[in-house]
KEVEX-481516 format. One line per field, with one value per residue (C-alpha): residue in three letters; residue number from 0; x, y, z. Coordinates in nm, 3 decimals. Layout:
BEGIN
rest [ala, ...] .
nr [NUM, ...] .
x [X, ...] .
y [Y, ...] .
z [Z, ...] .
// end
This chain:
BEGIN
rest [met, lys, his, leu, leu, leu, leu, ile, ala, ala, phe, leu, pro, thr, thr, leu, met, ala, ser, ile, pro, ala, ile, glu, asp, leu, gly, glu, arg, ala, ser, asn, gln, asp, asn, val, glu, his, thr, ser, val, gly, ser, phe, met, leu, ser, met, ala, ser, ser, phe, ala, glu, lys, glu, gln, arg, lys, thr, phe, lys, met, leu, asn, asn, ile, glu, leu, ile, glu, cys, his, asn, his, ser, tyr, cys, thr, thr, leu, glu, ser, glu, val, lys, ser, ile, ile, lys, ser, leu, asn, ala, ser, tyr, ile, gly, thr, thr, thr, asp, asp, arg, ser, arg, asn, val, val, tyr, gly, leu, ser, asp, gly, glu, ile, ile, asn, glu, leu, ile, ile, leu, ala, tyr, gly, his, lys, gly, ser, phe, ser, val, ile, ala, ile, ser, gly, glu, ile, pro, his, asp, arg, leu, glu, glu, ile, ser, gln, ile, arg, gln, pro, leu, lys] .
nr [0, 1, 2, 3, 4, 5, 6, 7, 8, 9, 10, 11, 12, 13, 14, 15, 16, 17, 18, 19, 20, 21, 22, 23, 24, 25, 26, 27, 28, 29, 30, 31, 32, 33, 34, 35, 36, 37, 38, 39, 40, 41, 42, 43, 44, 45, 46, 47, 48, 49, 50, 51, 52, 53, 54, 55, 56, 57, 58, 59, 60, 61, 62, 63, 64, 65, 66, 67, 68, 69, 70, 71, 72, 73, 74, 75, 76, 77, 78, 79, 80, 81, 82, 83, 84, 85, 86, 87, 88, 89, 90, 91, 92, 93, 94, 95, 96, 97, 98, 99, 100, 101, 102, 103, 104, 105, 106, 107, 108, 109, 110, 111, 112, 113, 114, 115, 116, 117, 118, 119, 120, 121, 122, 123, 124, 125, 126, 127, 128, 129, 130, 131, 132, 133, 134, 135, 136, 137, 138, 139, 140, 141, 142, 143, 144, 145, 146, 147, 148, 149, 150, 151, 152, 153, 154, 155, 156] .
x [12.038, 12.062, 12.370, 12.481, 12.490, 12.649, 12.943, 12.993, 12.956, 13.249, 13.490, 13.413, 13.376, 13.339, 12.976, 12.778, 12.594, 12.270, 11.994, 11.869, 12.169, 11.872, 11.791, 12.207, 12.286, 12.003, 12.117, 12.535, 12.415, 12.168, 12.424, 12.619, 12.263, 12.321, 12.150, 12.107, 12.267, 12.328, 12.428, 12.485, 12.508, 12.570, 12.545, 12.829, 12.771, 12.424, 12.602, 12.794, 12.560, 12.318, 12.628, 12.566, 12.139, 11.936, 11.850, 11.491, 11.629, 11.869, 11.662, 11.577, 11.874, 11.924, 11.639, 11.817, 12.063, 12.055, 11.967, 12.006, 11.912, 11.901, 11.722, 11.705, 11.686, 11.675, 11.362, 11.374, 11.554, 11.311, 11.026, 11.290, 11.450, 11.021, 11.025, 11.333, 11.222, 10.870, 10.978, 11.172, 10.912, 10.780, 11.031, 11.024, 10.710, 10.676, 10.335, 10.201, 10.210, 10.029, 10.092, 10.095, 10.142, 10.283, 10.424, 10.701, 10.626, 10.393, 10.526, 10.428, 10.558, 10.633, 10.776, 10.889, 10.780, 10.833, 10.561, 10.487, 10.869, 10.941, 11.249, 11.311, 11.119, 11.118, 10.981, 10.910, 10.908, 10.779, 10.893, 10.574, 10.832, 10.891, 11.220, 11.197, 11.356, 11.384, 11.467, 11.532, 11.585, 11.680, 11.663, 11.397, 11.149, 10.791, 10.516, 10.453, 10.723, 10.694, 10.591, 11.001, 11.135, 10.950, 11.049, 11.465, 11.405, 11.542, 11.442, 11.345, 11.416] .
y [0.932, 1.280, 1.139, 0.978, 1.299, 1.487, 1.222, 1.260, 1.653, 1.624, 1.455, 1.634, 2.017, 2.200, 2.267, 2.408, 2.692, 2.662, 2.724, 2.943, 3.202, 3.375, 3.032, 3.005, 3.356, 3.299, 2.959, 3.092, 3.423, 3.236, 2.945, 3.270, 3.285, 3.043, 2.713, 2.759, 2.468, 2.523, 2.243, 2.248, 1.911, 1.960, 1.783, 1.588, 1.451, 1.363, 1.150, 1.022, 0.979, 0.777, 0.472, 0.436, 0.445, 0.172, 0.105, 0.227, 0.602, 0.635, 0.769, 1.018, 1.140, 1.113, 1.377, 1.670, 1.876, 2.070, 2.060, 2.322, 2.279, 2.569, 2.399, 2.660, 2.601, 2.890, 3.008, 3.362, 3.346, 3.093, 3.434, 3.675, 3.300, 3.292, 3.584, 3.621, 3.289, 3.382, 3.705, 3.490, 3.267, 3.594, 3.756, 3.401, 3.388, 3.062, 2.810, 2.684, 2.327, 2.181, 2.158, 1.821, 1.710, 1.443, 1.337, 1.579, 1.898, 2.066, 2.152, 2.340, 2.341, 2.558, 2.523, 2.642, 2.461, 2.421, 2.197, 1.929, 1.897, 2.112, 2.296, 2.405, 2.318, 2.506, 2.320, 2.529, 2.285, 2.309, 2.127, 2.075, 2.183, 2.521, 2.450, 2.576, 2.453, 2.550, 2.312, 2.368, 2.078, 2.193, 1.939, 1.781, 1.695, 1.502, 1.599, 1.255, 1.178, 1.457, 1.169, 1.052, 1.362, 1.401, 1.104, 1.304, 1.600, 1.710, 1.556, 1.811, 1.768] .
z [20.653, 20.831, 20.990, 20.712, 20.550, 20.818, 20.783, 20.469, 20.483, 20.826, 20.559, 20.237, 20.345, 19.996, 19.914, 19.605, 19.599, 19.658, 19.406, 19.685, 19.752, 19.990, 20.255, 20.232, 20.308, 20.612, 20.764, 20.774, 20.973, 21.200, 21.248, 21.454, 21.739, 21.975, 21.933, 21.606, 21.348, 20.935, 20.735, 20.324, 20.171, 19.743, 19.479, 19.528, 19.890, 19.829, 19.502, 19.734, 19.990, 19.720, 19.660, 20.043, 20.073, 19.995, 19.659, 19.725, 19.803, 19.612, 19.347, 19.573, 19.619, 19.284, 19.229, 19.444, 19.371, 19.731, 20.038, 20.317, 20.670, 20.950, 21.313, 21.540, 21.930, 22.033, 22.176, 22.098, 21.751, 21.602, 21.522, 21.339, 21.160, 21.030, 20.969, 20.729, 20.591, 20.490, 20.358, 20.102, 20.042, 19.964, 19.728, 19.509, 19.508, 19.598, 19.633, 19.854, 19.814, 20.184, 20.528, 20.697, 21.106, 21.293, 21.642, 21.541, 21.405, 21.189, 20.871, 20.589, 20.183, 19.867, 19.692, 19.317, 19.004, 18.667, 18.489, 18.658, 18.856, 19.159, 19.107, 19.423, 19.787, 20.094, 20.403, 20.769, 21.037, 21.406, 21.642, 21.863, 22.166, 22.012, 21.776, 21.478, 21.164, 20.732, 20.500, 20.177, 19.872, 19.483, 19.188, 18.993, 19.206, 19.005, 19.213, 19.244, 19.471, 19.711, 19.939, 19.910, 19.978, 20.312, 20.424, 20.486, 20.662, 20.984, 21.331, 21.547, 21.891] .
// end
């Protein structure tokens, strides 16, 4: 699915402002480092992607407004990136949601909620081979739909 999002992003370079501007700014700065990539996917591109997605995934895309992906394979920069993201999380007073581990990474999830709706998710993904990614997702996500959102995260190498 990430490939579909990136394909759409290549043809539609205009994206909307992220709901967490600090993450977008960090992504732009971080992408100046070797082996660090930043991808921003706005609501227009998410809407386009939902048109091509399977029926079950369309509802998931419609919950989302923006996705910021920062993928770091620069092991000397990963610690700096992690520190800056944690500083943003602290300044936003984001709540810890949980940690999961799978065959690709250990994922630590934080969120900003308005009642039963999560407006912002920040996922710190620690790859088992030393990579580090940040996935910031904005939208209107019910707590009971977090599992669906986890299926669109960035694959780590």
